[in-house]
N, C-alpha and C positions, 0 to 999 in steps of 0.2 A: 512779634517773631521770636523774641528771646524766651518769653514764657512758654510759647508753643513748643520750641525745641527742648526746653527743660522737661516738660510734662510728657513728651512723646516717648522717651526711653522708659519712663516709669510705667506708662500704659502698656508698653511692649513687654515689660517684664512680668506683669500680673497674670496674663492668660495662661502661662506655662504651668504654674502651680495649680491653678484651677483645673486645667486639663488633666494634670496628674491625679488630682483628687477625684475627678470624675471617672478616670480609667480605673483607679484603685477601687472604687466602689461600684463598678459597673456590674450589671446582672450576670455577665459571663464569668467574671472573677468570683463573684459570690457563689455561683453554682459550682465552680471548680473547688472552692474552699469547702463547701458542704460535702462534695464527693470525697475529698481527701479526709475530712473528719469521719465520714461514714466508713470509709475503707479502713482507717486506723482503728475505729471502734470494733469492726469485725475481726481484725487481726488480734486485738487485745482479748476479745471474748474467746476466740479460738485458741489462744495461748494459755489463758488462765482457767478456762472452764475445766479441762482435764484435771488440773491441780485441785480445784474446788471439789470436783466430782470424787476424786480419790479420798481427799480429807473428810468429806461428808460420809462416805461409806465406811471409812475406818472407824467411825463412831457408832455404827449400827451393829446390832446383833444379826446373826445369820437369818433368824426368822424375820427381823425387821427389814432386811434387804429385800426379801421376797414378798413381804406383805405390803410395804409402802412403795417398792420399786427403787431401782438404783438411781433414778434421776430426781427423786425427791430429796431436797437438800436439807441436811441438819434437822432431821426429825427425831433423832435419838442421840444420846451422848453416853455410850457404853465405853468407858475408859479401860475396862478389863481387856479389850482387844490389844491395847498397847502393851499391857503386861505380858500377854501371851506372845506377841510378836517380838518383844525385846528379849524374852527368854530364848527365842529361836534364832535370832540374827545378831545378838550382841557380840558374840565371839567373832563372827565374820566381819562385823563392823570394826572391831579392834584390829583384826588382821589387816584390813584395808588401810587403816591409818598407818600401821607400821610399814606396810609395803610401799605406800605412797611417800612416807618420810624418807625411807632408804632410796627410793627411786629419784626423789628430788635431790637428795644429797649427792648421789653419784652422777645423775644425768645433768643437773644444772652446773655442777663443778666441771665436769668434762666438757660441756658445751661452752662454758666461759673460757676455759683454757684454749679450746680449739678456735673460738671466734677471736680471741686476742692474738693468737698466732697468725690467723688470716688477715687481721686488721693491721697489726703493728710490726710484725716481723717480715723480713725480706728474705726470700729464698726462691730458687729457680722452680718455675712451674706452679707458682702459688695460685694464680687465677684459674689455670686449667684444673688443678686439684680441687679448688673450691667449687667449680662448676660440676665436676664429677661427684663431689660430696653432696651438693644440693640436689643433683639429679636423682638421688635416692628417694626424694619425695614423690617421684613419678612411679615408683614400684609399689603396687598394692600390697597391703599388709597380709592379705590371705595367701599370696604367692610365696611368702616366706615361712608359712606355718610348718611345712614338712621339713625343710632343711633346719629350721630353728628347733623343731622337736628332736631331730636326730642329734643336733649339737648338744642339747640339754641332756639327752641320754648318754652321749659320749663323755660328758663332763661329770656324770653321776649326780646331777642336780635335780633329777626327777622327784616330784612330790616334796619339794622344799620351797621356802620363800625365795631363794635365790633364782629359782626357775621363773619367778615372776619379776623380781627386781631388776635383774640384768637385762632381759629383753625390753622392759618398759624404759629403762634408762637409755638403752641403745637406740630404740626406735624413735626417741625424741630428739636425737642429735641433729639430723639435717635441718629441721625446722628451727630449733633453738639456735644453732650456729648461724643460720641465715638472719634471724632477728637480732641476735647479739652483735653480730659483726656490723650491721647497719647502725647500731647504737654506738659501738666502740669507735667507728669511723668519725663520729661527730666530736669526739674529745679533742681539744686543741693539741697539736703536736708540740707546741711550746711548753705546755704544762708537763707533758711526759718527758721531754728532753731536759727540762730543768731538774726533774727528779733523777734522771740518769746522770746528769752532771754532778749532782750532789752525792753520787756514789750508790744510788739504789740499783739493785739488780732488777731483772725483768720480773722476777717473782714478787719483789717488794713493790715495784710499780703497779703490778696488777692488784696486789692485796691492799695497798695503802691509798692508791689514787683511783684506779679504774673501778674497783668494786664499790667503794662508797658513792661514786658518781653514777653508778648504773643500778642502783637498788630497784627502781621501778621496773626495769626490763628483766632483772633477775626474778623479781616477784611474779612477773608475767609468765616466765618460763616455769616457775614452780606451780602456778595455777594450771597451766596447760598439761603438765605431767600428772597433776592430781586428777584432773578431769578424765584423762586417758585411763588412769588406773581405776578410777571409781566406776566408770561406765563399761569397762571391758567384761564381757561374759564368756566369750569363746575360749580365750587362752587359759584362764584358770580351770575351766572344765576339762582341758586337754592334759595339762601337766600336773594338776593337783587331784589326787585320789582321796586324800583324807579330808572329810568335811570340816574338821576342826582347823584346817590350814587354809581354806579357800577364802576368797574375798566376797564382798557384799553382793555383787550382782549374781554370782553363782549361789551364794548363800540364800538369797531370797528365793531363787528357783527351787533349791532343795527344801526350803521351808514350806513353800506352796505344795510341792510334790508329796511332802510327808502327810498331808491331810487326805490325799487321794480324792475320793468323791464325796467327802464329808462337807456338804454345803453349809452346815451350820456354823462353820468357822470362816465364813467369807469376810467378816469384819476384821479378823486378825490378819488375813491376807492383805487387805488394803492398808492396815496399820503397818505391816512390814514394808510396803512400798513407801509410805510416808517416812518411816525411820531411815530407809535407804537413801532417800532423796533430800531430806532436810539438811544434812550437813553441807551439801553442795549449794543449796539456796543461801545458807548462812555465809559460806565462803565467798561466793560470787557477789552477794549483796554488800559485804563489807570491803571487798577488794576490787569492785568493778572500776572505780576511778583510777586505781593504779594499773589495772589490767589494760584499760583503754589507752592510758597515757603511755604505757610501755610499748604497746603495739604500734601506736602512732609515731612515737619518737624513734622506735627501732626501724620503722619502714620508710623513714624520710629519705634515706639515701639508697634504697633498694632499687 
């Protein structure tokens, strides 16, 4: 009786792992796993094929594109296309970097100050004002084009970089303040109170404690502003008339339009697309870890 009672619990414990192993390797789960892998492979191909397609055609001559077809990959390596494209869009690329840097400096700084005020300061109607501020995210960008254009004209900023920098910095405020405040709310109050007791002003608390602790989310804001500046085509074509002052999206369009119907320069057109997108691939590739961590940590208390 004693040996039977001792072995019975052991026998009862063994079937559960065997059952789990059987269910884990069941034909239904294996079928679902292959469906997931196949679906992921299709998404990867659909994502990266346009990139490979553009890179391949950027190395072909115009005659090679029409003789071998646009879908034949890497049949030529004509690097002269990049020389031609660089001469056509290098100025606009430099303009975009300058505009993005100024927009980041103004936009991220203003958003950090606003988020710190909503997070740490106490004033009447703070939550209502914050909701009204964040509600600006619901306003489509295209609805603000006409009043924004009239404002730029009234300020005599038309056809200048400030006509790009100030709207880009302002349009980023609702989203950045929303993300930054969620991050600032996670900073322990004891840490900030100890700095205030030591005699630090609110400006010193923000500069010496909050900013060093929130570098990932500040970098996330900088990346979001850069992506907005880099990919915008409509606004630069509205407020910038001088081709030498425009940004890369409008610059590529002007470069393509300068060839007209000259189909022999098709490779240079694709090379301009590669030059325009390559900096963003580098930026996102090297900062994706900080970008994801900043968004995740900033959204924990939203």
